[in-house]
Every structure is written in structure tokens, then in C-alpha cells.
C-alpha positions as CSV (number, residue, x, y, z in Angstrom):
1,M,12.1,-3.1,6.1
2,E,12.9,-5.8,8.6
3,A,10.6,-8.5,9.9
4,G,9.1,-7.6,13.2
5,N,9.1,-3.8,12.6
6,G,5.4,-3.4,13.0
7,G,3.7,-0.6,11.2
8,E,6.1,-0.4,8.2
9,V,4.8,-0.9,4.8
10,L,5.8,-1.1,1.1
11,V,3.1,0.0,-1.4
12,S,2.7,-0.4,-5.1
13,E,4.6,2.2,-7.2
14,A,1.4,3.5,-8.8
15,F,-0.2,4.1,-5.3
16,A,2.8,5.9,-4.0
17,E,3.0,8.2,-7.1
18,R,-0.7,8.9,-7.1
19,N,-0.7,9.8,-3.4
20,H,2.6,11.8,-3.5
21,L,4.1,9.6,-0.8
22,S,7.6,10.3,0.5
23,L,9.7,7.9,2.6
24,G,8.6,8.1,6.2
25,D,5.1,9.4,5.5
26,T,2.3,7.8,7.5
27,M,-1.0,6.7,6.3
28,T,-4.1,4.9,7.6
29,A,-5.2,1.7,5.9
30,V,-8.2,-0.5,6.5
31,I,-6.9,-4.1,7.1
32,A,-9.3,-6.9,8.0
33,G,-11.9,-4.2,8.8
34,R,-9.7,-2.3,11.2
35,R,-8.0,1.1,10.7
36,V,-4.2,0.7,11.0
37,R,-1.6,3.5,11.1
38,L,1.4,2.6,8.8
39,R,4.7,4.2,7.9
40,F,5.7,4.2,4.2
41,V,9.2,2.8,3.8
42,G,9.4,2.0,0.1
43,V,7.8,0.7,-3.1
44,A,7.5,-2.8,-4.4
45,L,6.3,-4.4,-7.6
46,S,5.0,-7.9,-8.2
47,P,3.9,-9.7,-11.4
48,E,0.9,-10.9,-9.4
49,Y,-0.4,-7.4,-9.0
50,V,0.2,-5.7,-12.4
51,M,-3.3,-4.1,-12.3
52,P,-4.9,-4.4,-8.9
53,V,-8.6,-3.8,-8.9
54,P,-10.6,-3.3,-5.7
55,P,-13.3,-5.9,-4.7
56,S,-16.4,-5.3,-6.9
57,G,-14.4,-2.7,-8.9
58,L,-14.2,-2.5,-12.6
59,A,-10.9,-0.7,-13.0
60,P,-7.8,0.1,-10.9
61,D,-8.1,2.9,-8.4
62,D,-4.5,3.9,-7.5
63,R,-5.7,6.8,-5.3
64,R,-7.8,4.7,-2.9
65,Y,-6.8,1.0,-3.4
66,A,-3.3,-0.5,-3.1
67,V,-1.4,-3.7,-2.6
68,L,0.6,-3.5,0.7
69,W,3.6,-5.5,1.7
70,M,4.2,-5.8,5.4
71,A,6.8,-7.9,7.3
């Protein structure tokens, strides 16, 4: 992933596994209230997001909620 390549995204490993994502797959995400089409280019891990929980959630939901990294 290179800076400036809009629409490319890295996702958490758990989200990629739970949604059976393969490199190059596309997905739709809601970002700042808008639907955005993104292309999956890899996984990323961060100690800041060991167990991401959706807003007002009580537990992680790796099927519907993910941390995304975009350049």
C-alpha cells in the first residue's frame, strides 16, 4: 500500500479471517457516515487495537466491525 492510492485498505487480522477476505477483494465500509468502496490489500496488527469493540458494544464483533488502515 502506497500513500495516495485511494481506496486501498489494511484490516485487522481477525476481521479478514472472519469475513474470508482474499487480497484484491472489495468491500463497502461506512466511514464518517458515508459508504466507501475499498480494496483489501493486506492485514495489520496494532497493540492499540488488541480487542476492538464497536461504539456502545459490549464485546468485539469481528464480522461487522474492524479497525482499518488507509494511506
